[in-house]
N, C-alpha and C positions, 0 to 999 in steps of 0.2 A: 403588517402582522395582524392575524385574526384577533378580535376582541378577547381580552382576558389572557392572551398568551404570556404576557409578562408577569402576571400575578403569581406569586408563590415561587418563582424561579430565581435561583441564584444568578449572578451575572454570568458565570461560566456556562450554566445551563441555557440561559437566554441566548447567548451568542451562538452556541451549538444549534439551538432551535432555529435561529435566523438563517444560519448557513444551510440547514436542512431544507428550509422552505424556499429560499432563493428569491430572486426577483428584486425590482427597485424598492418596493415597500420594505422588504426584509433588510435590504442594505441600509435604508434610512433609519430603521429601528435599531439596527446593530450599531451604526455610527453614533446614535444618541445614547446608547447604553454601555457600549464597550469602552473600557478604560485604555484607549490606545493613544500613544504619543503622536505628535506631528512628525510624520516620517519624512526624511529627506527624499529627494528624487534619486533616480538610479544613475546609470552611466550615460554620458553623452555619446560615447563610442562603445556600443554593445559588443563590438568585435574583440574587445579586451577580455571578455568573459571566457571561461574554459571552453575548449573545442568540444568537450564531451558534455552533452546535455545532463547526463546522470552524475556528473562530478559535483555532488552536493556536500560531501562531508566537511570540507574546509569552511563551509558557510553555515554549518549547523552549530547549535549550542552544545556544550558539553556538560554532562552530569558530574556528580562528585567523583566518580571513578573513571572519568574520561571516556564514558560511553557517549556516543553521539545521540542526541535527542531529536527525534523527528519533529517537524513543524506541527503545531497543535491542531490546526484546522485544514481540512482537505476537501477538494471537489474534483470528481472525475467526470469529464464531459465526453460522451460518445457521439461522434459526428459522422454524417454521411456526405460524401463528396457529390456535388450536383451533376457533374458530367459523367457520362457512361464511359467515355474513352480516356485517353491520356490527358493529364492536366495541361492547361494552357500556360504560356509564359506570363500572361497578365495575372492569372490566378496565383501563380507562384510568387510574383512580385507583391501582390496585394497581401497574401498571407505573411510573407516575410516582413513587410512593413508593420502589419498588425502585431506580430510577435515582438518586434523590436520596440514598438511603442510601450509594451508592458515593461521591458527592460529599462527604458528611459524613465518610466514613471516611478518605479520602486527599486530600492537597493536589492541586490542579488544576495539574499540572506534569509535565515529563518524568521527574522523580525521584519523583513520586507516581503519579497515574493520569490519563491522558487517554482519553476514549472518545467514540464517536459511535453513533447509531442511525439506520439508513436503511431505506427501504422500496422494494420493487419495483413495477413497473407491474402485475404480477399481483395484488399486495395491493390496489391501488386499484381494480381492476376489480370488487371485491365491492360497490362503492357504485353507486347509481342514477345519480349525476352523475359527470361526467368531471373529470379534472384541468384546472385553468385553462390558458388559452393561454400564460400567462407561464411555465409549466413545460414544458421540453423533455425529457420522459422517454420514450425509445423502448424498445421491446423489444430485447433483445440479439440480435445476428446475426453471422454470419461477415462479415469485412470485407476479406478478400483471396481470390484464386482458389485459394490453396494451403492454407487453414486450414479446419478442420471442428470447431470447439469445441463441447463440451457447453454448452448455454445454461441458465444458472442462473436459477431463478425462485422462490427462497424468498420468504416474505412480508417478512422483515426480516433485516438483518445488523447485528450489534453488533461494532464494532472496538474492541478493548482494547489500550492501548499504555502501556508504562512502561520505564524503564531497568532495572527489577528484575523478574526472572521471577516471583518469589513474589507480586508485586502483581497481575500479570495473572491468575495462577492463582487467587489468593484471590478476586479480583473475579468471575471466572468461576464459581467454586463458590458464591459468595453469590448470584449471579443465578439459578443453577439450583436454589437451595434446599437446598444441601448444607452450609451453615455457619450457626452460630447467632450468631456475632459476627464483625466485620470491623474489624481495627485498633482494637479497643476499643468499637466501635459495635454495638449490638444489631441483629440482622437481624429485622425484624418482618414483612417480606414479601419475595417474590421473584417471578420470572417463571414459577415452577412453577404448573401449572394453566392458564396462559394460552398459553404457547408450548411447542412441542416442538423440541428441537435436532436438526436433520437433517444438519448438516455442521459440521466444525471444521477450520480451517486455522491454521497457526502459522508463525512466522518470526522473522527477526532482521535487524538492520542495524547496522553500526558497525565501526570499525577492529578487525581481528583475528578477528571472529566467523566470516567465511567461511573463513579459513585453518584455524580450529579445527574446522570442520565440512565438510571436503572429501572425506571418505571415503565418497562416495555415487556412485550412477550418474550419468553425465553429465560427470564430471571424471576426467582421467587418473589412473592409479595413482601417478604420480610426485609427486602432491600439489603442483601448481605454483602454486596461488593465493597471491599475495604475502601476507606476514605482516601488513601494516598496511593492507590495502585494506578498504573497507567493504562491497563487493559482489563476487560471484563472478567477474565478468568483469574485475576488476582495476583498475577506474577509478571515480572519483567520479561521481555523477550529480546531486547536490543543490546545484549552483551557484545562488545566489539569483537572479542575473540571467538564469538559464535556467529560471525558474519564473514562472508567473503569480502575481500577488499574491492574497491572500485576498479583497480587494475585487473584483478582476477576475472571480473565479469565483462571486461571490455573486449570487443571483437578486435583481433590483432592484425588482420590482413584483409585485402580486397577493398573495393570502393567504399564500403561502410566501416572501414577501420576507424576506431574511436567511438563506435556506437555500442549498443548492447541489445539484448532481447528482454522483453517485459512480459510477465504473466500476471493476470489479474483473476483471482477466484473470489466469488462472493459466497460466504459461508454463514449459514444460519446456526446460531448457538442455542443449545438446550442445557441450561444450567440449573434446573430445579434439583436434580439429583446431586450435581456437583457441589452445591452449597447446603442442601438440606439433608442429604443422606450420607454423602461421603464425609469422612473425618478430615481434619487437617493432614493427618498422616497419609491418608489415601490420596489426597490432592497433590501433595508433594511427590509421592511415589509415582503417580501417573504423569505428572508434568515433567519431572526430572528423572529420577530412578529410585528403586527401593532403598539403595544405600543412603541417598540423601534423606529419605524419610526416617530411616533407622538412626542416623547420626544426629538429626536435628540441625543440620548445617544451614538450612534455609530459614532465615528470619524475615518475617513480613513478606514482602513481594520479591525478596531475593536480592535487594540492593546491596546487602552486606557481602555478597559473593564477589563484588568487584567488577572486573570486565570480562569474566568468564563464568559459565555455568558449572564449571568444575566436573566435566564429564570424565576426567581421569580417575575419579573416585568410584565410578560405576563399573560393575562387572560386565562382561559381554552380555548383550541382551538375550542370546540363546540360553545362557546359563541361568539368568534370573527367571526367564520364562518357564524353564523346566522346574526350577527349585521352588519358586514362590508363586508361580502363576500370574506374574505381574511384570510388565515392562513399562518404562517411562517414555514419554514423547521425545524428549531431548536425547535420551539414551539410544533410541532407534535411529533418529535422523543423523546422529553422529557417524553412522555407518557410511554415509554418503560423502564423507570428507575426503579431501585430497591435500597432501602435504600438511596434514593436521589442521586444515581449515575447511569450513563449509564451502560449497560451490555456488551458493546463491546468496544474494544480498537482499534482505527483507526490508521493505518500507511499508508495511501493512498498518492498518488502523481500524478501530472499532467504528460502529455506525448504529443509528436507530432508523435507518431507511425502512419504510413499511411498518414502522412502529414495532420492530422486532430487534432483539439483540443480534447484531451481525458483525462479522469480521470481513473486511475487504483485504484479502491476502494478496499484496502486491510484491512481487519479487523480480529482481534483475539477475540475469545470468548470461554467460557468454553465448550459450545456445539453449534452446528449449529442452534438449535432451538432458541438460543438467537439472532442470526443474523436475522432469519426469523421474530421473534417478532419485532425487531427494524425496519426492512424493512416495515412490515405491518403498523406500526405506522407512518412511514414516508410517505407511500403511501396515507393514510388518506381516504380510500374508504368510510368508515363510515361517515366521515365529508362531503364528496361530496354528499352522498345520503340524508343527513339530512339537507342540507342547499342550498343556492344559488350558492355554488361553482360548477364550471365545473369539469369534471373528472380530468383535469390537470390545466386549467387556474385559476390563483390565488390560487392554491393549493400548496403552497411552491414553490419549484423549479423543479417540475416534468416535466413541459413543455420544459425545457431546456436540458433534459437528455434522452438518449436512451441507455439502457443496451444491449450491443452486445454480451458479453460473460460472463460466470460465472463458477466458479469451487470451490469445497469444499475439504478441506484437513485436515489431522491430522498432527500436528507439534509435534513430540515426544520429550521427554527430551533428552538432549545431549547424554546420554549413549546409546540411542536406535535410533539415527538418521541415522545409516548406514544400510539400507535395513532391517528394523525390521520385525519380524513375527507378525501375527495377535494376537497371545497370547504368547508374549515373556516370557521366563522362567527367 
């Protein structure tokens, strides 16, 4: 860690900083400062784990209202496969062994290690055959008239998640070939020689972490982020009834049955007006809906709402757009529901990458079209055209966000996670 990094930082902020920096020195510093228990090792037979990589919910902690709590520390590794053509059998076996080593080293849980491996459409284009029709994996693109994101096309993305920063750092170093042992397990192979790391993103989610890490661009100098909120904008987002189920987002047929698709957007936050000019009434109205603001139903970050954001209390967004010139973010996205549930499962988290307040919006859905439909509902272009709404102003939280990057990926079932073919046999 750089000299002086530890001075003046709380333990939570220090661990976040270590994860953001990465590398062996940050891992050592994190292990010395983080109050982590001696973790048991994982499973001798990783084949007993769920066949779906994205089946995390039963291994997550639960909040007071039985909402699933995401692991506090995250790392996203973007990787480029070294071969131009189809993967070799040796490379598949090497990768499979490296991933199984992680599962033997740590328990499969929020206080151990959870991880997934996903692949881009660019990766699958190396094969002579195409992905089956049962897989809706589109190339990433801009989805609104006012965004111009960089379109990410790495071959693969590894998502590492744990309540302990030292766990994600150690797992990353093991995958890159920089450790000989991992929680007492010998590292016999790694992804070294197969993949090149081309990008690294980090982040955090959980009560108190945003407040501990608000001295960055995009947040006022007054440090207004509430002490107990899990996200920078001051409100909860992981209400279980405002999430698709893991079954809902699972591919149901074809060779990738049991997998899902993953979308990752990097979003720069602009919260000066949010905290310094907008009132509490305006923030609640823009995040939820005007009815929530008028009734005062939202206390603090919204934990009192239970396991739902109570969208049944909101009038249709077309009506509130015409009558009050304001629609809420949750109110708009509720239009993309099916069978009264959202069609995407969010596992997003905040970040200080680049010394800026950032949201890495990670969602799982059965097909990328489901994310596109949800994003279009959130944008609300139709509402702005038919009412007094500006393109962004008072149109939910659009004016506080800039999408800078976006990527789409196939997250295969566990048995196909090591360099899968486009049409696996």
